[in-house]
C-alpha positions as CSV (number, residue, x, y, z in Angstrom):
1,M,-52.6,69.2,-4.6
2,K,-50.6,67.4,-7.3
3,I,-49.8,70.8,-8.9
4,M,-48.4,72.0,-5.6
5,K,-46.3,68.8,-5.3
6,H,-44.9,69.3,-8.8
7,Y,-44.1,73.0,-8.0
8,T,-42.2,71.8,-4.9
9,L,-40.1,69.4,-6.9
10,Y,-39.5,72.0,-9.6
11,G,-38.6,74.5,-6.9
12,F,-36.0,72.0,-5.6
13,V,-34.5,71.6,-9.0
14,A,-34.6,75.4,-9.5
15,I,-32.7,75.9,-6.2
16,A,-30.2,73.3,-7.5
17,M,-29.8,75.1,-10.7
18,V,-28.7,78.2,-8.8
19,F,-26.1,76.4,-6.8
20,V,-22.8,74.8,-8.4
21,S,-20.2,76.1,-10.9
22,C,-17.6,77.1,-8.2
23,Q,-16.0,73.7,-8.1
24,A,-12.7,74.4,-6.5
25,D,-9.3,73.4,-7.8
26,K,-8.7,70.1,-6.0
27,K,-4.9,70.0,-6.4
28,D,-4.3,71.3,-2.9
29,Y,-5.9,70.5,0.5
30,T,-6.4,72.8,3.4
31,S,-5.2,71.4,6.8
32,F,-8.2,71.5,9.1
33,V,-6.0,71.1,12.1
34,K,-3.9,73.9,13.5
35,D,-0.2,73.2,14.0
36,A,2.7,75.4,15.1
37,A,2.5,77.3,11.8
38,G,-1.3,77.8,12.1
39,Y,-3.8,76.6,9.5
40,H,-2.2,76.1,6.1
41,V,-2.6,74.6,2.7
42,I,-1.0,71.2,2.0
43,S,0.2,71.0,-1.6
44,S,-0.3,67.7,-3.3
45,G,3.5,67.8,-3.9
46,D,4.3,68.4,-0.2
47,V,3.1,65.0,1.1
48,D,2.3,61.7,-0.5
49,L,-1.2,61.4,0.8
50,D,-1.9,58.3,-1.2
51,K,0.7,56.3,0.7
52,Q,0.1,57.6,4.2
53,Y,-1.5,54.3,5.2
54,P,-0.4,50.8,4.2
55,V,-2.1,49.5,1.1
56,W,-2.9,45.8,1.0
57,A,-1.1,44.2,-1.9
58,D,-4.1,42.1,-3.1
59,Q,-6.9,44.6,-2.7
60,L,-6.5,46.6,-5.9
61,G,-7.7,45.5,-9.3
62,N,-5.7,45.6,-12.5
63,T,-6.2,49.3,-13.3
64,P,-4.6,50.5,-16.5
65,S,-1.7,52.8,-15.8
66,D,-2.7,55.4,-18.4
67,V,-6.1,56.1,-16.9
68,D,-7.2,58.8,-14.6
69,P,-9.5,57.1,-12.0
70,C,-11.3,60.5,-11.5
71,D,-12.6,60.3,-15.0
72,P,-14.8,57.1,-15.3
73,N,-16.2,58.4,-18.6
74,G,-12.8,58.3,-20.2
75,Y,-12.0,55.0,-18.5
76,N,-14.3,52.7,-20.2
77,Q,-17.2,52.4,-22.6
78,V,-19.8,51.1,-20.1
79,E,-23.3,52.4,-20.6
80,G,-25.2,54.0,-17.8
81,K,-22.6,56.7,-17.1
82,S,-25.2,59.1,-15.8
83,T,-25.5,58.2,-12.1
84,F,-27.9,60.1,-9.9
85,M,-25.1,62.4,-8.8
86,Q,-23.8,62.9,-12.3
87,M,-27.3,63.9,-13.5
88,F,-27.4,66.7,-10.9
89,S,-23.7,67.7,-11.3
90,P,-24.4,70.8,-13.5
91,L,-27.1,71.9,-11.1
92,M,-24.9,71.4,-8.1
93,N,-22.2,73.5,-9.7
94,M,-24.6,76.3,-10.3
95,I,-25.8,76.2,-6.7
96,T,-22.4,76.5,-5.1
97,N,-21.6,79.4,-7.4
98,S,-24.3,81.5,-5.9
99,D,-24.1,81.5,-2.1
100,V,-21.7,78.7,-1.1
101,H,-17.9,78.4,-0.8
102,Q,-16.1,75.1,-0.7
103,I,-13.1,74.3,1.4
104,V,-11.4,70.9,0.7
105,G,-9.0,69.5,3.2
106,T,-7.6,66.8,5.4
107,Y,-8.0,65.9,9.0
108,P,-6.7,63.2,11.4
109,S,-8.9,60.3,12.5
110,E,-8.5,56.6,13.5
111,Y,-9.1,53.4,11.7
112,K,-8.6,49.9,13.1
113,G,-6.8,51.4,16.0
114,Q,-4.3,53.3,13.9
115,P,-4.0,57.0,13.1
116,I,-5.1,57.9,9.6
117,M,-5.5,61.1,7.6
118,L,-8.9,61.5,5.9
119,S,-10.3,64.2,3.7
120,G,-13.6,66.0,3.1
121,N,-15.4,69.1,1.8
122,M,-16.8,72.0,3.8
123,Y,-19.7,74.0,2.3
124,V,-20.0,77.4,3.9
125,P,-22.0,80.6,3.3
126,K,-19.9,83.2,1.4
127,S,-21.2,85.7,3.9
128,K,-19.2,83.8,6.6
129,K,-22.3,83.9,8.8
130,C,-23.4,80.4,9.7
131,K,-26.7,79.5,11.4
132,G,-25.3,76.3,12.7
133,L,-23.3,73.1,11.8
134,I,-24.5,70.1,9.7
135,M,-22.5,66.9,9.7
136,A,-23.4,65.3,6.3
137,C,-23.1,61.6,5.6
138,H,-23.1,60.8,1.9
139,Y,-24.9,57.9,0.2
140,T,-23.3,55.0,-1.6
141,Y,-20.9,55.6,-4.5
142,A,-18.1,53.7,-6.1
143,A,-16.1,56.2,-8.2
144,L,-13.5,58.5,-6.7
145,C,-14.9,61.4,-8.8
146,E,-18.2,61.2,-6.8
147,S,-16.6,61.6,-3.4
148,P,-17.1,65.0,-1.5
149,S,-13.5,66.1,-1.8
150,Q,-13.7,65.8,-5.6
151,G,-16.8,67.9,-6.0
152,P,-20.1,69.0,-4.4
153,T,-22.7,66.4,-3.4
154,L,-26.4,67.0,-2.8
155,S,-25.5,67.8,0.8
156,A,-24.2,71.1,-0.4
157,L,-27.9,72.1,-0.9
158,L,-28.1,72.4,2.9
159,A,-25.5,75.2,2.9
160,T,-27.9,77.3,0.9
161,K,-30.0,77.6,4.1
162,G,-27.1,79.4,5.8
163,Y,-25.5,76.4,7.5
164,A,-21.9,75.3,7.5
165,V,-22.0,71.7,6.1
166,V,-19.1,69.2,6.6
167,D,-19.2,66.3,4.2
168,A,-16.5,63.6,5.0
169,D,-14.9,61.2,2.6
170,Y,-15.3,57.8,4.1
171,V,-12.3,55.6,4.4
172,G,-11.4,54.3,0.9
173,F,-12.1,57.6,-0.9
174,G,-10.5,61.0,-1.2
175,V,-6.9,60.8,0.0
176,T,-7.4,57.1,1.0
177,Y,-8.8,56.0,-2.3
178,Q,-6.2,53.2,-2.6
179,M,-7.8,51.4,0.3
180,V,-10.8,49.1,0.3
181,H,-13.9,51.0,1.4
182,P,-15.3,49.4,4.6
183,Y,-18.8,49.6,3.4
184,L,-21.4,49.8,6.3
185,D,-18.7,49.5,8.9
186,K,-20.3,51.6,11.6
187,A,-17.2,52.1,13.8
188,A,-15.1,53.4,10.9
189,T,-17.7,55.6,9.5
190,G,-19.1,57.0,12.7
191,R,-15.6,58.0,13.9
192,A,-14.6,59.6,10.6
193,V,-17.7,61.8,10.5
194,A,-17.5,62.7,14.2
195,D,-13.8,63.7,13.9
196,F,-14.5,66.0,11.0
197,G,-17.4,67.6,12.7
198,R,-15.5,68.1,15.9
199,L,-12.8,70.3,14.3
200,A,-15.1,72.2,11.9
201,R,-16.2,75.0,14.1
202,P,-12.8,75.8,15.6
203,F,-11.3,75.9,12.1
204,L,-14.1,78.1,10.7
205,E,-14.1,80.5,13.6
206,A,-10.3,80.9,13.4
207,N,-10.9,81.9,9.7
208,G,-13.4,84.6,10.3
209,Y,-16.7,82.6,10.3
210,T,-19.3,83.2,12.9
211,F,-22.2,81.0,14.2
212,E,-25.6,82.4,15.2
213,T,-26.4,79.2,17.2
214,D,-24.9,76.1,18.7
215,D,-27.1,73.9,16.6
216,I,-25.5,70.7,15.3
217,Y,-27.3,68.4,13.0
218,I,-26.4,65.0,11.6
219,F,-27.8,64.3,8.2
220,G,-27.7,61.4,5.7
221,Y,-29.7,59.3,3.2
222,S,-29.3,55.6,2.2
223,Q,-25.8,54.6,3.2
224,G,-25.7,58.0,4.7
225,G,-28.7,57.2,6.8
226,H,-26.9,54.3,8.4
227,A,-23.8,56.5,8.8
228,A,-25.8,59.3,10.4
229,V,-27.2,56.9,13.1
230,A,-23.7,55.3,13.5
231,T,-22.3,58.8,14.0
232,Q,-25.0,59.6,16.6
233,E,-24.2,56.3,18.4
234,F,-20.5,57.0,18.4
235,I,-20.9,60.6,19.7
236,E,-23.5,59.7,22.4
237,S,-21.3,56.8,23.7
238,H,-18.2,59.1,24.0
239,P,-18.7,61.9,26.6
240,D,-15.7,63.9,25.3
241,Y,-17.3,64.0,21.7
242,L,-20.7,64.7,23.1
243,K,-19.4,67.7,25.0
244,D,-18.0,69.2,21.8
245,L,-20.9,68.0,19.6
246,P,-24.2,68.4,21.5
247,I,-26.6,67.1,18.9
248,T,-29.6,69.2,18.1
249,R,-31.3,66.6,15.8
250,V,-30.4,63.6,13.6
251,L,-32.0,63.6,10.1
252,C,-31.8,60.2,8.4
253,G,-33.6,58.7,5.5
254,G,-33.7,55.4,3.6
255,G,-30.9,53.8,5.6
256,P,-29.9,50.1,5.8
257,Y,-29.9,50.3,9.6
258,D,-29.8,46.5,10.0
259,P,-27.6,44.8,7.4
260,M,-28.8,41.4,8.5
261,V,-32.4,42.3,7.8
262,T,-31.4,43.6,4.4
263,Y,-29.6,40.3,3.7
264,E,-32.5,38.1,4.8
265,V,-35.0,40.1,2.6
266,A,-32.6,39.9,-0.4
267,K,-32.2,36.2,0.0
268,K,-36.0,35.6,0.4
269,T,-36.9,37.7,-2.6
270,D,-33.7,37.0,-4.7
271,V,-33.8,40.7,-5.5
272,I,-31.0,43.3,-4.9
273,G,-31.7,46.8,-5.9
274,F,-28.0,47.7,-6.3
275,P,-26.1,44.5,-7.1
276,A,-22.7,46.2,-6.5
277,V,-23.3,46.6,-2.8
278,V,-23.0,42.8,-2.3
279,P,-19.3,42.5,-3.3
280,M,-18.7,46.0,-1.8
281,F,-20.0,44.8,1.6
282,L,-18.2,41.5,1.5
283,Q,-14.7,42.8,0.7
284,G,-15.2,45.9,3.0
285,T,-16.2,43.7,5.9
286,I,-13.4,41.2,5.3
287,Y,-10.7,43.9,5.1
288,A,-12.1,46.1,7.9
289,N,-12.0,43.2,10.3
290,D,-8.9,41.3,8.9
291,L,-11.1,38.2,8.5
292,N,-8.6,37.0,5.8
293,D,-5.8,36.7,8.4
294,P,-4.3,33.2,7.9
295,S,-3.7,32.9,11.6
296,L,-7.4,32.8,12.3
297,T,-9.1,29.4,12.9
298,M,-11.3,30.0,9.8
299,P,-10.0,32.8,7.7
300,I,-12.5,33.9,5.0
301,T,-12.1,35.7,1.6
302,E,-14.4,37.0,-1.0
303,A,-13.8,33.8,-3.0
304,D,-15.7,31.9,-0.2
305,F,-18.9,33.9,-1.2
306,L,-18.8,35.3,-4.7
307,S,-19.7,33.3,-7.8
308,D,-17.1,32.1,-10.3
309,E,-18.3,34.8,-12.8
310,M,-17.6,37.5,-10.2
311,L,-14.2,36.1,-9.4
312,K,-13.1,35.5,-13.0
313,E,-10.1,37.8,-13.8
314,D,-10.7,39.6,-10.5
315,R,-13.6,41.4,-12.0
316,Y,-15.1,42.7,-8.8
317,K,-11.7,44.1,-7.7
318,V,-11.2,45.9,-11.0
319,W,-14.7,47.3,-10.9
320,L,-14.7,48.4,-7.3
321,N,-11.1,49.0,-6.2
322,S,-10.0,51.0,-9.2
323,K,-12.5,53.7,-8.0
324,A,-13.0,54.4,-11.7
325,Y,-16.5,53.0,-12.1
326,T,-19.7,54.5,-10.8
327,M,-22.3,52.4,-9.0
328,D,-24.6,52.4,-12.0
329,Q,-21.7,51.2,-14.2
330,V,-20.8,48.4,-11.8
331,N,-24.4,47.3,-11.6
332,L,-24.6,47.1,-15.4
333,L,-21.3,45.2,-15.6
334,M,-22.5,42.7,-13.1
335,K,-25.9,42.2,-14.9
336,G,-23.9,41.8,-18.1
337,I,-22.2,38.7,-16.8
338,G,-25.5,37.3,-15.4
339,C,-24.9,38.5,-11.8
340,G,-27.9,40.8,-11.3
341,K,-29.8,38.6,-8.7
342,F,-28.8,37.8,-5.2
343,S,-28.5,34.1,-6.0
344,T,-26.3,34.7,-9.0
345,I,-23.9,37.1,-7.2
346,L,-23.2,34.5,-4.5
347,R,-21.9,30.9,-4.7
348,P,-24.7,28.3,-4.2
349,E,-23.2,27.1,-0.9
350,A,-23.1,30.7,0.4
351,M,-26.8,30.8,0.1
352,D,-27.1,28.2,2.8
353,E,-27.4,29.7,6.3
354,N,-25.6,26.8,7.7
355,Y,-22.5,27.4,5.5
356,P,-19.7,27.7,8.1
357,Q,-18.3,30.9,6.6
358,N,-21.7,32.5,6.9
359,K,-21.6,32.3,10.7
360,I,-18.6,34.7,10.6
361,L,-20.2,37.0,8.1
362,F,-23.5,37.1,9.9
363,Q,-21.8,38.1,13.1
364,K,-20.4,41.1,11.4
365,L,-23.7,42.0,9.8
366,K,-25.3,42.0,13.2
367,E,-22.4,44.0,14.8
368,N,-22.8,46.8,12.1
369,A,-26.5,47.3,12.8
370,T,-27.3,50.7,14.2
371,T,-30.3,49.4,16.1
372,G,-28.6,48.4,19.3
373,F,-28.4,51.6,21.3
374,C,-31.0,53.9,23.0
375,P,-30.8,57.3,21.2
376,K,-30.8,60.4,23.4
377,S,-31.0,63.1,20.7
378,P,-34.1,64.1,18.8
379,M,-34.4,62.3,15.5
380,F,-36.3,62.5,12.1
381,I,-36.5,59.2,10.5
382,F,-37.7,59.0,6.9
383,H,-38.3,56.0,4.6
384,S,-40.4,55.3,1.5
385,K,-42.5,52.2,1.8
386,G,-41.9,51.5,-1.8
387,D,-38.1,51.7,-1.5
388,D,-36.6,49.4,-4.2
389,V,-33.0,49.5,-2.9
390,V,-33.1,49.7,0.9
391,T,-35.9,47.5,2.1
392,F,-38.5,49.3,4.3
393,E,-38.0,46.6,7.0
394,N,-34.9,48.5,8.0
395,A,-37.0,51.4,9.2
396,E,-39.5,49.1,10.9
397,I,-36.8,47.2,12.8
398,L,-35.1,50.5,13.8
399,Q,-38.3,51.8,15.3
400,K,-39.1,48.5,17.0
401,R,-35.6,48.2,18.6
402,F,-35.6,51.8,19.8
403,R,-38.9,51.3,21.5
404,E,-37.6,48.1,23.2
405,L,-34.6,49.9,24.4
406,G,-36.7,52.6,26.0
407,A,-36.1,55.5,23.7
408,D,-38.1,58.7,24.3
409,E,-40.4,58.5,21.3
410,S,-41.6,62.0,21.9
411,K,-38.2,63.0,20.5
412,I,-38.5,60.9,17.4
413,E,-40.5,61.8,14.3
414,Y,-41.2,58.9,11.9
415,D,-42.2,59.7,8.3
416,Y,-43.1,56.5,6.4
417,G,-45.0,57.3,3.3
418,N,-45.6,56.1,-0.3
419,Y,-42.8,58.2,-1.7
420,G,-41.9,55.9,-4.5
421,S,-38.4,54.4,-5.3
422,H,-35.2,54.8,-3.4
423,R,-34.1,57.7,-5.6
424,S,-37.5,59.4,-5.6
425,G,-37.4,59.1,-1.8
426,L,-34.0,60.8,-1.8
427,L,-35.5,63.9,-3.5
428,K,-38.4,63.9,-1.2
429,F,-36.2,63.6,1.9
430,H,-34.0,66.5,0.8
431,I,-37.1,68.7,0.2
432,K,-38.5,67.9,3.6
433,V,-35.1,68.6,5.4
434,L,-34.7,71.9,3.5
435,G,-38.1,72.9,4.8
436,M,-37.2,72.0,8.3
437,L,-34.1,74.1,8.3
438,K,-34.9,77.7,9.2
């Protein structure tokens, strides 16, 4: 049995090795929306995509002007440059070189009630024959170079099964990299993914692609698991979207579905698998909700929560908002200044649940839970009981809340096994999903 399991894993890696050296030139973006002139390519010189949305003056760190934020390895000498995605990058390039074509482009969406232009990557069969559509939601990253529009992610593996896969850049990456990423903001992320998925089939059909079925899947792991359920909730609560995107099945794994539960476990154990997600969530929540607006009764800033070591010389802003450091690099930098535990990342007063500013933060944590709706679409929910990054309690509370809300559990398959760490679970989840796709 163990031998078979090893062969399965090696088979996954072998598939990956056949899949990625066709990384496209990313100087130009395809417009995924048809205008009077039809579909066309937007040259980076034709429109200043970086400034198409206001940039808050205080959100960016002091990024050296002579550094390319797409090249974290040339940006600093921090150890741990091989993030999970970087380890698989050569394999991914070989994969896309065999059967899959990439189309990088921009599309309109909405953020905080204002129109915004976002970007993403489509992975499509070179045969132009698609079995169906998969809306992929990526996991957490911090560097611009890791975003879908800059190169293939593991979601591209799904295209090797003959599906058209759309992989959206979330707000704060791709063409909006100068903005703070609203980490785990379900409204922003669900809308972004749904808007990309909604225009994918019309765009592809207009360019000679055909679809064998009307199947539409939503897929994601880790942050992507939270995003997948957020996208499902957004679509199912908007009839016009549901008409265009009738969901066949949602495939989600290892997701922080309830940020408040994640917070409570981290506080109790004083352990945080990825230290970088703490400042990422704090600033993302503050900016996404304008909680630092001085006109508010109690405006809050990151300084109300982060330790002095994190605030010194705007360290967290440089590390996160330059978009030049990977998650592993930020984690190591934080541990290097003694901020590797939950209690050392936050100020002592911020660890008190009665801290006035926490009441505002906790409300936003609860609002961004994806456990407050009754799902209508079939789902596959995966989580490793030994997950060392996204606590297993997230999956338990999701199942409990769905049951309380009257979800049809005959449509939901739960797979909770001893699959090891968060990253081991990611591999297992991808293998399982690849086996499900016919």
